[in-house]
N, C-alpha and C positions, 0 to 999 in steps of 0.2 A: 504494500499499499503506500504510495507516494502522494504526498500533499504539498502542494506549494501556492502561495499567493504573492503577488507583487503589485506596486503602485506603478500603473501603465504610463502616467504622465513623466515619471521620474526613472522608470525601469529599475525600480527599487525593490529587492526581495523583502518580504515582511516574514513569510513562514516557509520553512523547507524541511519537510519531515519524511523519513523513510522507516517503514516498519513491516515485518511480515504479515500476511493476510490471515494467517491461520489462527485457531484459537488454542492458547496454551495456559491453562489455569495456574500454572506454577511460575508464570513469567512476571517479573516484578515490573512496577511502574517507574518511569523515568520522568523527571521533572525538568521542565525547560521555562526560562522566563526572558521575555524581551521588554526592554523598556528604552525607548528612544524619544529625545525632546530636542528641539532646537529653539533659537533666539526668538522666533516667531510665536513661541508657546504651543507650537503643534506637537502632538504626542501621539505614539504608538506604544500600547501596553498589552502584552499578551503573556498568558500563563497556560502552559500545556502539559497535560498528563498523557504519557505514551506507553503503550505495551503492545504484544502481538494482537493484531486485529482489532485495536481500539486506539482512538486519539480524542482526547477533550481539549477544546479550545475555549478559553475565556479571554475576550479581546474587546479593547476600548480603543476608539481612534478620535483624534480631533485635529481639524485642519482649518487653515486660514484661507485656503484657496480650494476650488472644486478639485476633486480627486476621483480616479476610476481605478478600482481594485479588481484584479483578475485572481480568480481562485480556482483552482484545478485539484481533481483526486482522480488517480489512475486506475483505479480499480472499482469493481462493484461495491457499492456501499449503501448502507441504510443510515440516515443523518437524523438524529433527534435535535430539532433545531428550536432556540428560545431567543426571542427577538425583544430587546429592551429599548428600541428607539424608532422614532418615525422618520419618514421623508427621505429613505435611502432607496433610490430607483435600482430595481433588481431585475436581472435577465439570467435565466438558467436555461441552458440548451436542452431541448427535448421535454422541457416541463412548462405547462401553462403556469405563470407565476403572476401573482398580484403585483401590479407595476410598483407600487410603493409599500415599503414595510409598515407595519402597524406596532405601535409600542405595546410591550407586554402581552406578546402573543407567542403561540408555539404550533409547531406541527411536525410530522414525521415524513420523510420521503426516502424513496428508493431511487438510485441512478446508477447506470452501468458504466458511465464515464462522465464524471461531474466536470461541468465547466460553466462559471459563472462570472458575470460583471457586476459590480455594485458602484453606482454613482454617488458620491458623497458631497452634499452641499457644504460650503464654508461655515465655520462656526456652529456646526451641529455634531453633537456627540454621538457616534457610532458605537453600539454596544450589543455584542451577542454572545451566546453561550451555546456551544454545539458538541455533540457527542456523535462521534463518526465511527461506525461499526462496519467491519467487514462482514461479508454474507455469512462466513463460518461462525464469526463471534455472535451474530445476531440469532443464527439458528441454535446455538447452544445455549441461549438465554431465553427463548421463546419457542413454543411449538408452532411450527409453520402450518399446520392443518388447523389451527384454533379457528372456529368458524367466525369470529369476530374480525379477523383480518384476512379471511380466506381469498377474497378478491386481490388484496395487496400482495399476499404470498404468491398467488398465480402470476401477478405481473413481475415478481422477482424471478420465479421459474422461466418466464417468457423474455427476461432481460428488458422488460418495458418500464422506462422510468415513470413513476406516478407517486402521488400524495396518498397518505392513509385517509385523508379527509380533504373536501374540496377547498377549504379555506382554512386560514390560521385562526386559532381558538384563543381567547383570553386566558392568561394564568389563573390558576387556583392559589390560594394561600398554602396548601398542601405542596404543591409544586415548587413555589418560591421557597419553601422550607427545605426540601430535599436537595435543591441546587445550592443553597447556603450550607448544608451539610457537606455536600461534595467539596465546595470550595474550601470550606474551613478545617477539612480533615488533616490531622497533623500525625497520624500513624506512620509507620514506616514499614518497608519490605513487604513480605507475604501477606501481613496483617492488613496493610493499606490497600493492597490489590484485592483481597477478599471484601473489605468494606467498600470499596468504590464499585466493585461489580454488584454488590448487594443493592447499593443505592441506585445504580443505573436499572436494575429490574424494577425497584420501587417506583422509579420515575417514568418508566415505561407503562406500567400499571395504571398510574395517575393520569398519564397521558391518554390512554385507552379507556378508561372510565369518562373521561371528559368527552371522548368521541362518542360513547354510549349516551351520555346526555344530550349531546348535539343531535343524534339521529333518532333518539326515542320519539315515538309518535306522540304528537301534541296537536290534536284535531282543532282545537280552537285558537291555535297561535300561528300567525303566518310568519314568514321569514323576517320581515321588517321589525315586528315586534319582538321576536326571538332574539335579534340582534341587539334591540334596546335593552332587553332583560340581561343579556351578557355584560352590556356595558354598566348597568346598575350594579351587577355583582362585582365587576372590577372597580368601581367606585368605592365600594364597602371594604374590597379587599385592601385597597391602597390606604384608607383612612377610616378604619372602624372606630378610632379613638374618639374622633370628632365627626361621627357619622351623621348625615343629613337626616331629618325627619322625612317622613314617608312623602308628604307633599312637597318638600325640597327635592327629593330624589325623583319624584314623578316629573317636576318641572325640567330637572337636569337632563332626563333622557327623553323628554317630549312624550311620555306615555302617561295616560290618565291613571288615577290611584286604584281603581278597580281592576283594570288590566295588569297593573304592577304587582298587586297582592296575589290575585289569582294565578297570573302567569309565573311570578317567582316561585311560588310553592310547587307548581306543576313541573317546571323545569329542574329546580334544585332541591326539591323534597323537604323544604323548610320555609318558614315564614322570613319575612325581612328582618323582623325585630329578633327572632330566634337565631338567625344567621349572624347578627352583629354580636349577640350575646356569646355565641360560639367562638367567634374570632377573638373577642375581649377575654374570655376564660382561659383559651389556650395562651394568649399572650401573658396573662397573670401567672400561669404556671411556669412559663419560661422565665419570667422575672424572679420568682421565688426560687428557682433552680440555679439561676445565673450568678447571683450575688446576694449578700446580705442586705435586706431592704425591708422596710417596715409595711404592714397592711395597709396604712393610709397612703403611703407612696405609690404602692402598687394600684390601689383603687383609683388615685388620680391619674397614673399613667396610662390606665385602662379606659379613661373617659367617664368615671364616676365622681360626682362632686361630694356625694354623701357615702361615707365608708360603710354605714350599715345596709345601704342598698347594694353595694358591692358584695359585702358578706352574705347577704341573702341569695344573690344571684350566683355566687361561687357555691355555696352549699347545695342549692338546687341543682346545679350542673354537676358537681363531683361528689355530692352525698356527704360532704363534712366541710367544717367552716375553714376559711383561709388560715386563721390562727393555728390550727391543728395541723394543716399541711405543711405550714412554715416550721413549726417545732420539729416535726417528723423529718422534713428534709434537711434541717440543721443538723439533726442528730445523725442522719445517714453521712453528711458531709464530714462531720466530725469524726466518725468511725473510719472512713476512708483515708482521711489525713493521717490519722493515728497508725492505721495499717500500713500506709505508705512510708511514714516515718520509722516504724519499727522494722519494716523490711529493708 
């Protein structure tokens, strides 16, 4: 598997990676970092994880002049693509591509010989996260005959470039969290390889679940309303701490409140209010786990002005009050620290 990219305008190489196509569960991950800046404050930052049949790219770019990037992959590959930026004009050979990227969206596609160009506007941040899998690697982590992606697998067998779903779909909070776990993994050696592969499987499951949501029958929801509901979910994912009211959210997506309430429940299996609470409670749990912090501080950081309201919501969601969770978690942390110190 050969992966390379360059700035066409400057004939400057950005990425040049060569690795075997096959799947080897014992191969270790190699890390690479690229960081380039110039006097114009232009910047290219790229972090890579590489092993047999797998390359993960985490890339940010910023330019003061228009740039065109050529990106190529020499072998058959399946790409799990996560886009964090708008306004990048995209063309991929053999694939019908949305002309411009949409911020915070994702998709999966297969290509037998990937060649793409990306036109970047000046003073726009380009940011993407891609997991590139060889065909062997992909087939080792997923059953090619699974009926959910039977058509996709058939296209792979026919060497026909295709998307798993016709359009890019908004991120979910779970997808964002797993990407964060991949980026922040500090394990080493074979343990890191095992951890990253597990997280790739988890991320793939989450992407497929999102696809199920998108293609599930919703008799009373047309495509335009569905896209508006997806935007509503994305708004809540990005700022659940200061979440808009139902009427505000309705105005933001140009959909009346009745359709918003009924459609949100049909699409995502929960009400708008319950979804906001779920996001806040998961954030609260992370805050308690990550550092020593008071219940009052956590309540405020999760969007609650009244600590008693936060405590009631936490208990209803987890089955016990936040004070008890905090005490138990602090005890676990103390035990782990003592164990490591004694070891």
